[in-house]
C-alpha positions as CSV (number, residue, x, y, z in Angstrom):
1,X,-168.9,-61.3,146.5
2,X,-167.9,-61.2,142.8
3,X,-168.3,-58.0,140.8
4,X,-171.5,-58.0,138.6
5,X,-170.3,-55.2,136.3
6,X,-168.4,-52.0,136.8
7,X,-167.5,-48.6,135.5
8,X,-163.8,-48.1,135.9
9,X,-162.8,-48.8,139.5
10,X,-166.3,-48.7,141.0
11,X,-167.7,-52.2,141.2
12,X,-171.5,-52.9,141.2
13,X,-172.0,-56.1,143.2
14,X,-174.7,-58.6,142.7
15,X,-176.9,-58.3,145.8
16,X,-180.3,-59.4,147.0
17,X,-183.2,-57.7,145.2
18,X,-184.5,-56.0,148.4
19,X,-181.0,-54.6,149.2
20,X,-180.6,-53.3,145.6
21,X,-184.1,-51.7,145.6
22,X,-183.7,-50.1,149.0
23,X,-180.3,-48.5,148.1
24,X,-181.3,-47.5,144.5
25,X,-179.8,-44.3,143.3
26,X,-180.1,-43.2,139.8
27,X,-176.7,-42.2,138.2
28,X,-176.4,-38.5,137.4
29,X,-172.6,-38.6,136.8
30,X,-172.1,-37.5,133.2
31,X,-168.8,-39.5,133.0
32,X,-171.0,-42.7,133.3
33,X,-174.0,-41.5,131.4
34,X,-171.9,-40.3,128.4
35,X,-170.0,-43.6,128.1
36,X,-171.1,-46.3,125.7
37,X,-172.0,-49.4,127.5
38,X,-170.0,-52.6,127.1
39,X,-171.8,-55.3,125.1
40,X,-173.6,-58.0,127.1
41,X,-171.8,-61.2,126.2
42,X,-174.1,-63.6,128.0
43,X,-177.9,-63.8,127.5
44,X,-178.5,-65.2,131.0
45,X,-176.7,-62.2,132.5
46,X,-178.7,-59.9,130.3
47,X,-182.0,-61.5,131.4
48,X,-181.0,-61.4,135.0
49,X,-180.1,-57.7,134.8
50,X,-183.3,-57.0,132.7
51,X,-185.4,-58.6,135.4
52,X,-183.7,-56.4,138.1
53,X,-184.2,-53.3,136.0
54,X,-187.9,-54.1,135.6
55,X,-188.2,-54.7,139.3
56,X,-186.6,-51.3,140.0
57,X,-189.1,-49.6,137.7
58,X,-192.0,-51.4,139.4
59,X,-190.8,-50.6,142.9
60,X,-189.9,-46.9,142.2
61,X,-193.4,-45.7,141.5
62,X,-192.7,-42.2,142.7
63,X,-190.4,-41.6,139.7
64,X,-193.1,-42.8,137.2
65,X,-190.4,-44.2,134.8
66,X,-191.3,-46.3,131.9
67,X,-187.8,-47.3,130.8
68,X,-184.4,-47.9,132.3
69,X,-180.9,-48.6,131.0
70,X,-178.3,-50.4,132.9
71,X,-175.9,-47.5,133.0
72,X,-178.6,-45.4,134.7
73,X,-178.0,-47.5,137.8
74,X,-174.3,-47.8,137.4
75,X,-174.0,-51.1,135.5
76,X,-171.8,-51.1,132.4
77,X,-173.8,-53.5,130.2
78,X,-175.8,-53.0,127.1
79,X,-179.2,-53.9,128.6
80,X,-182.3,-51.8,128.9
81,X,-186.0,-52.3,129.7
82,X,-189.2,-50.7,128.5
83,X,-192.5,-51.0,130.5
84,X,-195.2,-49.0,128.7
85,X,-197.6,-51.6,127.4
86,X,-195.8,-54.8,128.3
87,X,-192.4,-55.3,129.8
88,X,-189.6,-55.6,127.2
89,X,-186.0,-56.6,127.9
90,X,-183.5,-55.5,125.2
91,X,-180.0,-57.0,125.2
92,X,-177.5,-55.3,122.9
93,X,-180.3,-53.5,121.1
94,X,-179.7,-51.6,117.9
95,X,-182.0,-49.5,115.6
96,X,-181.7,-51.1,112.2
97,X,-184.4,-49.1,110.3
98,X,-186.1,-45.8,111.0
99,X,-188.3,-43.3,109.2
100,X,-190.4,-40.2,109.9
101,X,-189.9,-37.7,112.7
102,X,-191.9,-35.9,115.3
103,X,-191.3,-33.8,118.4
104,X,-191.8,-35.2,121.8
105,X,-191.5,-33.9,125.4
106,X,-189.2,-36.3,127.3
107,X,-188.1,-36.7,130.8
108,X,-185.4,-38.9,132.3
109,X,-184.8,-40.6,135.6
110,X,-181.2,-39.5,135.5
111,X,-182.2,-35.9,135.1
112,X,-185.0,-35.6,137.6
113,X,-187.5,-32.8,137.2
114,X,-186.3,-31.8,133.7
115,X,-188.3,-32.0,130.5
116,X,-186.9,-31.5,127.1
117,X,-188.5,-31.3,123.6
118,X,-186.7,-33.7,121.3
119,X,-187.1,-34.8,117.8
120,X,-187.5,-38.6,117.4
121,X,-188.2,-41.1,114.6
122,X,-191.8,-42.1,114.3
123,X,-191.2,-45.6,113.1
124,X,-188.2,-47.8,114.1
125,X,-187.2,-51.5,113.8
126,X,-185.0,-52.7,116.6
127,X,-182.9,-55.9,116.7
128,X,-181.3,-57.3,119.8
129,X,-179.6,-60.6,120.8
130,X,-182.7,-62.4,121.8
131,X,-185.6,-61.1,119.8
132,X,-186.5,-61.0,116.1
133,X,-187.0,-57.6,114.7
134,X,-189.3,-55.5,116.9
135,X,-191.3,-52.7,115.3
136,X,-192.3,-49.6,117.2
137,X,-194.3,-46.7,115.8
138,X,-195.9,-43.4,116.9
139,X,-199.2,-44.6,115.4
140,X,-199.3,-47.7,117.7
141,X,-197.9,-46.1,120.8
142,X,-195.8,-42.9,120.7
143,X,-194.6,-43.2,124.3
144,X,-193.2,-46.7,123.7
145,X,-191.6,-45.7,120.4
146,X,-189.8,-42.7,122.1
147,X,-188.9,-44.7,125.2
148,X,-187.1,-47.4,123.2
149,X,-185.1,-44.7,121.4
150,X,-184.3,-42.9,124.6
151,X,-183.1,-46.1,126.4
152,X,-181.0,-47.2,123.4
153,X,-179.5,-43.8,123.4
154,X,-178.5,-44.2,127.1
155,X,-176.7,-47.5,126.2
156,X,-174.8,-45.5,123.5
157,X,-173.8,-42.8,125.9
158,X,-176.3,-40.3,124.6
159,X,-178.7,-38.4,126.9
160,X,-181.9,-36.5,126.0
161,X,-179.8,-33.3,126.3
162,X,-178.0,-34.3,123.1
163,X,-181.4,-34.8,121.3
164,X,-182.9,-31.5,122.4
165,X,-184.3,-29.4,119.6
166,X,-183.2,-26.4,121.6
167,X,-181.5,-26.2,125.0
168,X,-184.5,-24.8,126.9
169,X,-185.1,-27.1,129.8
170,X,-188.4,-27.2,131.5
171,X,-188.4,-27.9,135.2
172,X,-191.5,-29.8,136.3
């Protein structure tokens, strides 16, 4: 079967949804998590991957995740999903405007059991390859606003550890 995407010499193959979900393992390897993802050069591939990431979030209810970036499951492609209010697929997303700041307690599927206090923007405008500008704000939904920033950070090789206001990690 052809390689779907890869990190170095480790291919991630396109497989049936049930097989992918049953073998799901979140990546904890810092060499992968701290690497900026390659751009997604095909919207169809981005949507396909986004649908798979949303399916992973829905099926993995024990983790209680509300967002997932492709590199968190070993795929080197700039695609992430957010599922707080409504499912959102972001392909090659970038924050183009931001303002305000606030503290927020974050967790991460790639760092299970850890919680960190971060400082995040309270208002952001995000553009990607298939949406017009999307506006997220603490006032409307703080969790969604932080989640979008958290997942875009993943795509840029940044984890919540780099956003911590101090290095105290709370284990849940």
